[in-house]
Phi, psi and omega in degrees: 000124184246135177233147178266142176047088175235140179276342182233139180287345186231331182296141182199147170254131175239121175278123184248123178281132176262156177300146177271358178181311184264118183301333181294347179276356177291127184281157178299322180294320179296317179297315180297322178298313180297329179288325192257345182292160178287327183205156179237124173257139186213159182294315180223115184298330180290315180296312181292325177300319178294320179298314180298323179296317179294327179274359180058045177251126178244130178249147181290317183261170179288157174288148180258127180284124177225096186229176184305322185290331183242010188301318183300315180288314186290335178302315179292320182294316180291323178297324176299318181293320178294320180296332179277356174120358182283147171258113184243135174260139174245125182228141177267175175295324180202140178081201188263129175305146179080353177254094188057027177214161178303148178152328183305314185292324179291317178298316179300317180296319178294320178296319179299325183270356181075027180273153181289131177228130175219184183217147166252086193284167179195206185289152162232150181297326183296308182288329176295314180297319180297316181297327182275347191285326189084005177270160181305135183237015179288343176195148179205158176244118178260124183240000179066221180272135175279166178302151184288340183276140184302315183299321180292321179295318180296321177297321178297311180302318181294322182290337182252018183304321184250021180296138191273355180235170178292140179250134181243126185229143172262148174211149181274165179295336183284337185239001187300323179297311178296319180304310183290325175298317180292320178300314179296318181300319186271314187264349175099158184292333186265357179299128183282125179224167174224135179238118178253140180227139176056045185300136182072358180266176184301321184256035177302134174225142176224121178245125180232137179157195177302142189305316182295320179292317179296318178304314182293322179293319178296320181297330181278345182261189179291142178259009181278153176096183179262146182244144173237125183247128175251129183244117182284162177292157180304132177094348180288138176229148176294000000 
């Protein structure tokens, strides 16, 4: 494994992708990384603790909390440890660290210091939803979660009315109904969209079609879990 410009011969940060639902999606490389690193930093120590237990991985030291609330401070602290020679893994609750999850600040700090950074990559909900959607995938815009206020979401939809590629958005179970109503109001009933829920899990559902029809189908189903919405460019039809 070769890295350019490193201040330490051994210290390294490895971003480890966690399953987004199905434990079987954890890669062999990710498992081996978690077994061999000096320390593991994670979004939620309880969630990662359960994952390690299922994978039968035991670590000597405690897990390190690295979450949105303490990310600014912990980025420097973890970078100090890596600079001193430690190999640290960063893992999110689900998906890839730094993609709508904590991680960006730590990677940036390591890059600023010339420390080694690599990844044991895996699934993200965004690319999984796009692949399952049937919508164009030659180019896409991933925006994560939109602002919680209705007016801000509507402004976003209006600003992207003529965007030429598929748009991928995350939404919570608490706002999915309002989100889809606003999407239909701004982009129209016939705009082609796809809504994925509980991807890779037992009750995975994917609805693709005209926005109004998909909204109604989603409303009739379970509202539990996380949702990923893919919005096709204007004029696209299945």
